[in-house]
N, C-alpha and C positions, 0 to 999 in steps of 0.2 A: 651172070649167075643164072643157072638153070632153075626152073620152078620147083624142082624136087629138093633143092638145097635149103636147109633150115636157115631162116633169117631171124636174127635176134632183134629185139625191139629197138636196139641202138641204130639199126639200119633204116628204120622207118622215118620218112621225111617229117611226118607230124611230130614224132618224138624229138627229132633234131631241132625243129623250129621251136617247140615248147621248151626245150632245154635252153636255147638262146634267150627266150623270153624270161625264163627263170633266172638266168644269170644277170640280165638287165634289172630285174626286180630286186634281186639281192643287192646289187650295186646301189640301187635307189634307196633301199632301206638303211644302208650304211650312212646315208646323208640326211636322214630324217632327224628332226630335233629330238632332244633328250626326253621331252615330255610325251613323245609317241613311242618310246622304247617298249613299253608294256601294253600299249593300247593298239596301235596300228601295225607295228612291225611284225609281231607274231602271226596275226591272221593273214597279213599280206604274204609273208613268206610261206605259211602253211598252204595257202590257196595255190600259190605258184608251184610249190612242190607237189601238191596234190594232182596237178595237171599231168606232170610227167610220171608220177607214181601210178596213176590210174591207167595211163596208156600202157605202161610196162606190165601192170598186173593183168589188164585185159588181154594183152598179147600172150600171156602165159596160160590163159584159159583154153579149154578144149573146144567149146562150142562157139559158133559164130555169135549167137545171141548174147552169151555171157560177155564176150569181147566187146560187142556193141554197147552193152549196158555200162561197162567200165568207161567206155569212151563218152557216153552221155554224162557220167559223173565228172569226167575231166572237163567236159563242156560247161557244166555247172560251176566248177571251180574257176574256170576261165572267166566266166561272167562276174564272179566274186572279185577276181583280180582287176577286171575293168572298173568295177565300182570303187575299189580302193584307189586305183589310179586317178579316177575322177575326183575323189576326195583330196588326194595329193595336189591335184591341179587347183581345186577350189580353195584350198588352204595355202596355196602358193609354196608348197613344199617341193614341187617339181616345176621346172621351167616349161612353158607351153610347148617348146620344141621337143623336149623329152617326153612329155605327155602325148604329143602327137605321134612320136616314134613308137611309143608303147601301144597306142591304139592301132597303129599299122601292124605291129607284131601280133597283137591279140586277134585282129581280123584275119591275118594270115593263118594263125593256128586254128582259129575257128573254122575257116574254110577247109583246111586240111582234115580236121576232125569230122566235119560233115561229109566230106568226100569219102573218108575211110569208113565211116558208118554205112554210107550208101553202098560202098563196095562190098562190105561184109554181108549186108543183108541181101544183096544181089547174089553173092556166092552161096549163101544159105539156100536161096531159091533154086539156083542152078544145080546145086548138089542134090536136089530132091529132098531136102530135109524139111519135111512137113509133118505136122501132127495129124493123125487120123481124125477125121471129122467125127465128133461124138454126136450120137443121136440121142436126144433127150425126149422124154414123153412125160406128161403129167399122168398121175395115177388113173384118172378116168379114161385115158386113151389106151391103157394096157389091156391085153386080153384078160378075161376073168381069172384064168389060172395063174397069171403073173401077179395080179392084184392080191390073190389069196396068199401067195408066197411072201408078200411083203408084210403080212400081218403076223 
């Protein structure tokens, strides 16, 4: 695919891996005990869904920095998923093998997210997208005429 061709978020490796993780999390939530139906299941599913949603939403943004910010939100949701997976392991809702597999998936997605963020910020710099440096002065440093115009 040439660089000028539009790529949808579905083609991003990070989104594909996050989708696999989300599918595994949803499968896990179907096996959780009934007493966790309204306590652990909703936030775990919401966090897993938030990872892919934020990747997709960031991809739809125009500016590199906006995209990177949504990826940072995805990374935060990913940490929430990890915490909930650790809870599942602690409470023996998930076998150690499954919890280990989930940790590997989470680490993979996190590395891809970090790499994608780094890529976007490098692209931003390469594109020459920089804010002009603002020069600020305290009132006493301004020439007398400028100080009078502030009053």
